[in-house]
LODRENZA-908831 format. One line per 2 residues: number of its first residue (from 1); for each residue x, y, z of C-alpha. Coordinates in pm, 1 decimal, padded with zeros to 6 digits, always signed. Layout:
NUM = X Y Z | ...
***
This chain:
1 = +20303.7 -00178.6 +05135.9 | +20675.2 -00240.1 +05122.2
3 = +20914.2 -00089.7 +04867.0 | +21231.8 -00229.2 +04714.5
5 = +21556.3 -00028.9 +04695.9 | +21782.4 -00184.6 +04427.6
7 = +22161.5 -00146.0 +04404.5 | +22380.3 -00303.8 +04134.7
9 = +22743.0 -00337.7 +04025.3 | +22901.8 -00489.1 +03716.2
11 = +23210.2 -00606.2 +03904.5 | +23302.5 -00542.5 +04266.0
13 = +23568.0 -00636.0 +04520.8 | +23512.3 -00618.6 +04896.4
15 = +23445.5 -00264.9 +05012.3 | +23315.0 -00095.4 +05326.4
17 = +23103.8 +00092.0 +05249.8 | +23015.6 -00032.8 +04901.7
19 = +22700.9 +00181.5 +04881.9 | +22609.1 +00471.6 +05106.7
21 = +22299.3 +00690.8 +05101.0 | +22109.5 +00934.6 +05321.2
23 = +21754.4 +00829.8 +05407.2 | +21527.6 +01114.7 +05299.2
25 = +21241.5 +00954.3 +05491.4 | +21241.4 +00711.8 +05783.2
27 = +21173.9 +00345.4 +05712.3 | +21173.8 -00002.0 +05861.0
29 = +21424.0 -00244.8 +05707.0 | +21227.4 -00568.3 +05668.7
31 = +21450.2 -00769.4 +05435.4 | +21763.0 -00784.7 +05221.5
33 = +21855.0 -00999.0 +04923.9 | +22179.7 -01043.3 +04733.1
35 = +22272.7 -01222.3 +04413.5 | +22604.6 -01237.2 +04230.4
37 = +22602.1 -01416.6 +03896.6 | +22970.5 -01515.2 +03925.3
39 = +23248.9 -01517.0 +04186.0 | +23617.8 -01484.3 +04104.6
41 = +23905.9 -01558.2 +04340.0 | +23725.8 -01864.2 +04484.7
43 = +23554.6 -01719.5 +04794.3 | +23340.7 -01961.9 +04993.5
45 = +23066.1 -01698.2 +05018.3 | +22979.3 -01331.4 +04982.8
47 = +22767.4 -01135.5 +05230.8 | +22664.6 -00784.0 +05325.6
49 = +22635.3 -00574.9 +05640.0 | +22371.4 -00301.7 +05655.5
51 = +22462.3 -00013.2 +05886.8 | +22260.1 +00280.9 +06018.5
53 = +22477.5 +00583.2 +06104.3 | +22778.3 +00351.9 +06144.3
55 = +22600.4 +00097.9 +06367.3 | +22529.3 -00252.5 +06239.8
57 = +22158.3 -00328.2 +06207.7 | +22069.1 -00640.8 +06407.7
59 = +21985.0 -00933.4 +06181.3 | +22158.9 -00773.1 +05882.8
61 = +22524.4 -00833.9 +05975.3 | +22701.2 -01080.9 +05744.0
63 = +22354.5 -01160.1 +05617.6 | +22229.0 -01247.2 +05372.5
65 = +22516.0 -01475.7 +05274.9 | +22540.1 -01628.9 +04927.5
67 = +22748.1 -01946.2 +04882.0 | +22653.9 -02040.1 +04525.0
69 = +22692.9 -01800.7 +04232.7 | +22366.2 -01729.8 +04056.3
71 = +22154.2 -01841.0 +04354.6 | +21997.6 -01549.1 +04546.5
73 = +22021.1 -01531.6 +04926.1 | +21765.5 -01346.3 +05136.7
75 = +21713.1 -01244.4 +05498.6 | +21358.1 -01155.4 +05603.6
77 = +21208.0 -01016.7 +05921.2 | +20883.8 -01150.1 +06061.9
79 = +20709.2 -00874.6 +05860.1 | +20790.1 -01081.1 +05547.5
81 = +20743.5 -01421.0 +05712.6 | +21111.4 -01463.1 +05801.0
83 = +21310.5 -01540.3 +06113.5 | +21463.6 -01200.1 +06204.4
85 = +21261.9 -01093.1 +06508.3 | +21204.7 -00721.7 +06463.4
87 = +21218.3 -00483.3 +06170.1 | +21492.3 -00225.7 +06219.3
89 = +21388.6 +00139.9 +06205.9 | +21608.1 +00385.6 +06017.5
91 = +21541.0 +00751.6 +06095.4 | +21509.5 +01020.0 +05828.9
93 = +21848.1 +01179.7 +05751.9 | +22036.7 +00870.1 +05872.7
95 = +22331.8 +00752.5 +05665.4 | +22273.9 +00394.8 +05551.2
97 = +22579.0 +00200.6 +05437.5 | +22603.9 -00142.0 +05277.0
99 = +22936.1 -00323.3 +05319.4 | +23035.9 -00599.6 +05075.8
101 = +23231.4 -00885.0 +05237.8 | +23388.8 -01211.2 +05122.3
103 = +23471.7 -01524.7 +05317.3 | +23809.1 -01667.2 +05208.1
105 = +23939.3 -01655.4 +04851.3 | +24229.2 -01477.6 +04682.3
107 = +24139.6 -01123.8 +04570.6 | +23773.8 -01223.7 +04529.1
109 = +23521.8 -01023.9 +04329.3 | +23160.1 -01061.4 +04222.5
111 = +23012.4 -00978.9 +03882.7 | +22659.8 -00876.5 +03793.5
113 = +22593.5 -00813.8 +04162.3 | +22253.8 -00701.1 +04292.9
115 = +22143.4 -00599.9 +04642.2 | +21776.0 -00543.7 +04719.6
117 = +21663.2 -00379.0 +05044.0 | +21298.5 -00432.7 +05135.8
119 = +21162.5 -00137.1 +05335.3 | +20838.1 -00008.0 +05486.6
121 = +20846.4 +00374.6 +05463.7 | +20717.8 +00581.5 +05754.2
123 = +20369.6 +00722.4 +05697.4
***
């Protein structure tokens, strides 16, 4: 059964990393979802990168990408019925970082921002 790791911010500008944590147990990353309720600075979209020990995780670079405020965007692996070919394994004790990125805009920010990582923990 998969688990959901939630991360939130009231207001946030682009930052790399935005969130960083050490995996206490290994897991497979099987999906990611983002939703910002509002954008400021008129970006065309907001997206995230998910990194494992400083290396971008395939399928989770500039994805998911949200173009409309208030409308969630999701990327799913085949484990959740999506298009990303393989779940990415993250080893125990790895440092996982989530980067927050904007496309275009002038000093863009998001408000009421949520990131959900869908994971399958190692047995």
